[in-house]
matplotlib code that plots the C-alpha trace (Angstrom):
import matplotlib.pyplot as plt

x = [-33.6, -34.4, -37.1, -38.6, -38.8, -40.7, -43.2, -43.7, -44.4, -47.0, -48.8, -48.8, -50.3, -52.8, -53.4, -57.0, -57.7, -56.3, -58.1, -57.3, -55.9, -55.3, -51.7, -50.3, -47.0, -44.4, -43.4, -39.7, -38.4, -36.6, -33.0, -30.6, -27.0, -24.3, -22.7, -19.3, -19.4, -20.2, -17.2, -15.0, -15.9, -15.4, -12.0, -9.2, -6.5, -3.3, -0.5, 2.9, 4.3, 1.7, 2.5, 6.2, 5.5, 3.4, 6.0, 8.8, 6.7, 6.0, 9.7, 10.7, 8.1, 9.5, 13.1, 12.5, 9.3, 7.8, 9.7, 8.0, 6.4, 6.9, 10.3, 13.1, 16.8, 17.5, 19.0, 18.8, 18.7, 15.2, 14.3, 11.2, 9.8, 7.2, 4.9, 3.6, 0.9, -2.4, -5.8, -8.4, -11.9, -13.4, -12.5, -10.3, -11.1, -9.4, -11.0, -12.9, -14.4, -12.2, -11.4, -7.7, -7.9, -10.8, -12.2, -10.6, -7.3, -4.0, -1.0, 2.6, 4.5, 7.8, 6.7, 7.2, 9.6, 12.8, 13.8, 17.3, 17.9, 17.2, 15.8, 17.5, 15.4, 17.4, 17.7, 19.3, 20.3, 22.6, 26.1, 26.4, 23.3, 24.6, 27.9, 26.1, 24.1, 27.2, 29.1, 26.5, 27.9, 25.3, 23.3, 20.3, 17.7, 18.0, 14.7, 14.8, 12.5, 13.9, 16.1, 16.4, 16.4, 17.3, 20.3, 21.6, 21.0, 23.2, 25.9, 26.1, 25.1, 22.6, 18.8, 17.4, 13.7, 11.5, 8.9, 6.1, 3.7, 5.5, 3.6, 6.3, 7.3, 3.7, 3.4, 6.6, 6.0, 9.2, 9.5, 13.3, 15.9, 18.2, 16.4, 17.3, 14.8, 16.0, 14.4, 14.7, 12.8, 9.1, 9.3, 11.1, 13.6, 13.2, 16.1, 16.4, 20.1, 21.6, 24.8, 27.3, 26.7, 29.7, 29.7, 28.9]
y = [20.4, 20.4, 23.0, 21.1, 17.9, 19.8, 21.3, 17.8, 16.3, 19.0, 18.4, 14.6, 14.9, 17.6, 17.1, 16.0, 19.0, 21.5, 24.8, 28.3, 30.6, 34.3, 35.4, 37.4, 39.1, 39.0, 35.7, 34.9, 32.1, 29.2, 29.1, 26.4, 27.4, 25.7, 23.1, 23.6, 27.3, 26.4, 24.0, 26.6, 29.2, 26.7, 25.4, 28.0, 28.3, 26.8, 29.3, 29.0, 28.1, 25.3, 23.9, 23.9, 22.2, 19.5, 18.9, 18.6, 16.1, 14.0, 14.0, 12.9, 10.1, 8.9, 9.2, 7.6, 5.5, 4.5, 1.5, -1.9, -2.2, -5.2, -6.4, -7.3, -7.9, -11.7, -13.3, -16.9, -18.7, -19.5, -21.0, -22.4, -23.1, -20.9, -22.6, -20.0, -22.3, -20.5, -22.2, -20.2, -20.2, -18.6, -19.1, -16.5, -15.2, -12.9, -9.8, -11.9, -14.1, -17.1, -19.2, -19.0, -20.8, -23.0, -22.6, -25.0, -25.3, -24.8, -23.1, -22.9, -20.3, -22.0, -24.9, -22.8, -20.1, -19.8, -17.2, -16.5, -13.7, -14.1, -11.5, -9.9, -8.0, -5.7, -2.4, 0.2, 2.4, -0.3, -0.6, -4.2, -5.1, -3.4, -5.1, -8.5, -7.8, -6.8, -9.9, -12.5, -15.1, -14.8, -11.9, -10.7, -8.0, -5.6, -4.9, -2.4, -2.6, 0.7, 3.4, 5.4, 3.2, 6.2, 7.2, 3.6, 3.4, 6.4, 5.2, 1.6, 2.3, -0.5, -0.9, -0.9, -1.6, -1.0, -3.3, -0.7, -1.5, -4.7, -6.6, -9.1, -9.6, -10.5, -12.8, -14.7, -14.6, -12.6, -11.5, -10.8, -9.2, -9.6, -12.3, -14.1, -15.7, -18.2, -20.9, -24.5, -26.7, -25.6, -23.7, -20.7, -21.1, -18.2, -17.7, -15.2, -14.8, -13.2, -11.1, -9.5, -5.9, -3.6, -1.7, 2.0]
z = [-5.0, -1.2, -1.7, -4.6, -2.5, 0.2, -2.3, -3.9, -0.5, 0.3, -3.0, -2.5, 1.0, 0.3, -3.4, -2.9, -0.8, -3.2, -3.6, -4.6, -2.0, -2.3, -3.0, -0.1, -0.4, -3.2, -4.7, -5.5, -7.7, -5.9, -7.0, -6.1, -5.3, -7.3, -5.1, -6.7, -5.8, -2.2, -2.1, -3.7, -1.0, 1.8, 0.6, 0.9, -1.6, 0.0, 0.5, -1.1, 2.4, 2.8, -0.7, 0.1, 3.4, 1.8, -0.9, 1.7, 3.7, 0.6, -0.4, 3.1, 3.0, -0.4, 0.8, 4.2, 4.3, 7.7, 9.2, 9.1, 12.5, 14.9, 13.6, 16.0, 15.7, 15.1, 18.2, 17.1, 13.8, 12.6, 9.2, 7.5, 4.1, 2.4, -0.1, -2.7, -4.0, -4.4, -4.7, -6.7, -5.2, -8.4, -12.0, -13.6, -17.1, -19.6, -21.1, -23.7, -21.1, -21.8, -18.7, -17.8, -14.4, -13.3, -9.8, -7.3, -9.2, -7.3, -8.9, -7.7, -9.7, -8.9, -11.0, -14.2, -13.1, -11.1, -8.5, -9.8, -7.4, -3.7, -1.3, 1.6, 4.3, 6.6, 8.3, 6.0, 9.0, 10.5, 9.0, 10.1, 8.1, 5.0, 5.3, 5.8, 2.6, 0.6, 1.4, 0.5, -1.9, -4.6, -6.0, -4.0, -4.1, -1.2, 0.5, 3.4, 6.4, 7.8, 6.4, 3.2, 0.0, -2.2, 0.0, 0.0, -3.8, -4.3, -1.9, -3.2, -6.9, -7.0, -6.8, -3.3, -2.5, 0.5, 2.0, 2.1, 4.9, 5.6, 2.9, 2.1, 5.8, 6.6, 3.6, 4.5, 8.2, 9.0, 12.6, 12.9, 10.7, 8.9, 6.8, 3.6, 1.2, -1.5, -3.6, -2.9, -5.3, -5.4, -2.1, -0.7, 2.2, 4.7, 7.1, 10.0, 10.6, 13.7, 13.1, 15.4, 16.2, 16.8, 20.1, 19.6]

ax = plt.figure().add_subplot(projection="3d")
ax.plot(x, y, z, "-o")
ax.set_aspect("equal")
plt.show()
């Protein structure tokens, strides 16, 4: 294609001055190389050792995700309310084009649903945090900010989640752990709760 563009440009610039010139030397057809073949040659087939290394790295990432950055151990109690109300700047439609939510409307999901199970954010590598989570009076979802959720699931025989990338910590404004989130009316109560650490 590159050669064709050059030839086209030459004809555009000098088309009016075209004339017959004698042929000198042998002519060869312009052939474009298949781009896929070029890529195949440049990309080497990974070795069995590389594949095993990549698989091991992936398994480690799944088993122990990167800790949520910027979190500290709670030293003092801190609590606040989180309002989940969302105001839509544009209208929301279904697949058939019917308007579901008009632009400018505000919706609070807690007006039509109840958070029956609270949320606990804590460090899965600390025994004190795990003990704190286990002895909560009501049922909570366990959400780790550090540690191995799969290992803790196996040890405690319950579902354990991980706040990937700190998405929920950012949304709720959590800075310190452990932290507890429960519903109060149409808002969520977020509590950072200091606990005693055993001397090691």
